[in-house]
N, C-alpha and C positions, 0 to 999 in steps of 0.2 A: 166587776167591782171587788175590791179587797174587803173581806169580811171583817167586821168590828173596827174598821178604820174611822177615826173621828171625822165628822163631816167637814170641819174647818180646814182640814188638810186638802181634801179634794177641792173645796171651794177656793182656797187660796191659790192652788195650782191652776184652776180654771181661769181665775181672774188674771193670773200671770200670763197665761197663754193669750188671752184677749189683749192684754197690754202689749205683748210682743207683736201681735198683728197690727195694732193701732200705731205702735212706734214705727213699724216698717212703712205703713201707708203714710204716716206723717212725714217720714223721710222722703218718700216719693213726691209728696205735695210741696215740699220745700226745694225741689230741684229747680235748677235754672233752665232746664229743658221743658218747653211747653208740651212736647209729646209725652214725656215721662209723667207730667202732672195730669195729662188727659188719661193716661193708662192707669192711674191710681184706683179709680172706681172698678174697672174690669178686673184688675189684679186683686182688689179687695174681695170681690165676688168669688174669683177663682180660688183664693186661699181659704176663704170661708167654706167653700165646697170641699176642699181638701181636708179641712178639719172635720167636717161632717162625715166624710167617707171613712176617715181614720176612727172616728167615734163609733160608727156602725160596725166596722170590722172588729174593733175591740170588744164592744158590747155583745157581739155575736160569738165571742170566745174563739175567734180565728187565731189570735196570737198566743193564747195561753193553753191551747191544746196541741198535742203532738209536738212537744218541745224537742223531740229527737230528730225532727226533720231538718234536712240541710239543703239549701241555706235556711236559717230560721225564718219563719213566715213574716215576722215583723221587718226583717231586712228585705225580703223579697217584695212585699206589698207596701211597705212604709218608708224604708230608708233608701233603697236603691233608686226609686223614682226621683227623690229629692236630689241625690248625688248626680243623676243623669241630667236633671234640669240645670243644676249649677254648671256642670261641664258644658252643656249646650249654650248657656249664656256667655261663657268665656271663649268659646271657639267660633261663634258666629258674629258677624259684624253688627247686626241689630242688637244682639246681646251685649256686646262690648260698648256700644253707644249708650245703652241703658245703664250699664255698670258705671261708666265714666260720668254719667249725669247725676249720680247720687251724691248728696252733700256729705262730706266727711264728718262734719260736726254732729249731724243727726245720727250717723252710723255709730259714732262714739257713744252718744247718749243711749242708744238702743241697748248697750251692754248692761245698763242698770238692772234689766230684768234678771240678770244672773244672781242678784242678791236674794230675791224671794225664792228663786229656784233652789238655791243652796239651803235656805231655811226649810223649805219643804222636804228636801232630801234628808235633812237631819231628823225631821219629824218622822219620815218614813222609816229611817233606821231605828228610831225608838219604838216603832210599831212593828219591827221585824219584817219589813217589806223590802229592804235593801241592806247590804252589808255596810259595816262601819267605814270600810275603805273608800266608799263613794261619798263620804261626808268630809267636812273640813276638819273633823277629828281624825280622819284617816289619811288617804292619799290625794284628796280633792282640795285644791287650793284655788278653785275657780272663782270663789267669792271675791278674791283680790281684784279680778277684772271688773266686777260690778261696782266695787267700792271706788276704784280709781277712775272709772269711766267719766263721771261728771267733772272730775278734776282735769282730765285730759281735754274734754270738750270745752270747758270754760277757759282754762289757761292756754290751751292749744289753738283755739279758734275764735273765741270771743275776745280774749285779751291778747292773743298772739304772742304769748310769752315763751312758748315752747316751739322749737324749730321742727321742721318736717322729719328730720332724722330721729328725733326723740319720739315723735308720735309713731313713726314706723317701727321703732324698736318695741314700743308698748304694744302695738298690734301683733308683732311676732311673738312676744312673751305671752300675751293673752290667747293667741292661737295655740301656742304650746300647752297652756293650761287646759284649753278646751279639748285638744287631742288626748291629753293625759286622762281626763275623765271619760272620754268616749271609749278609749281602749280598756280602761278598768271596768266600765259598765258592761261592755260587750263580753268580756271574759268572765264576768261575774253572773251573767244571765243564764238561766237554764237552757242549754243547747248542747249539741255535740262538740262545740268548741269551748265550753266552759272550762276554765283553768283554776279558778279559786272561788272562795266564798261558798263552798258547798253546804256549810252549816246554816248559813243565812243568805241565800242567793238573791240576786236582783230580780225579784218577781214583779215589782211595781210597774215597770215599763210595759208589761204584758197586759195591764189592766187599765181601764178608763178611770180618770182622764189622763193618767200619767204616760200613756203611749204617745201623747202629743209632745213629750219631751224629745225623743229621738226622731220623731217624724215631722216635727215642725219647729220647735224652739231652737234646737241645736243646729239644724240646717240654716235657719235665718241668721243666727249668730255667726256661723261658719262663713256664710255668704258675705256678711258684713265685713268680717276681717279680710277675706280674700279680695273683696272690692276695694277696701281701704288700702291694702298693701299694693295692689295694682296701681291705683291712682298716685300713691305716694312715691312709688318707684319710678313711674313715668315722669313725675315732677322733678325727681332727683336727677334723672338721667338727661332731661331736656335742658 
């Protein structure tokens, strides 16, 4: 835990993490595929276990000790497994069937969680737990994705006023915004590859509950964009 951090910051972030989980399970339950709907409960249990594992690792100070190790422990035990899982889903037929069964409207709505995430990041900056460059006052414009998400979901899928190319471009832009903050957060964290923000480094992600950001929320949002882009590209080329 970060010393002297107001409780409301951790609480808000914890609730945002729960919301991300529920958004993803809601997406699965709205699938046209009966198999995907059936898998919603087992995946809910699996993702909950993953969150618990990450909480235990963080609370045991696995991530915030020996920050000179390479690769950083949070990458080894928290980030790499999620990247491997996403790759596995895209390269296997079962995984691709699952990906193609997820409704685009729900995946768009999922990005709303990026709004409270950005608010929490700003609060963390004010409490000297992350650098300013990771906030919307610095280099992070990810909140734009969260604000526009319900607009895209409503006008793109409920009202069908936006064509698929527009929604595809939105996904690419939001994916770029996500990659931007990932890179900045990575190089601002205490590690052998830290490049900037030495005066106020990104220490928050090494503490509970904020380790859930790179090990859960970001991978879910990343997966959502990659899934949407795959489906939209398939529709465009067919």
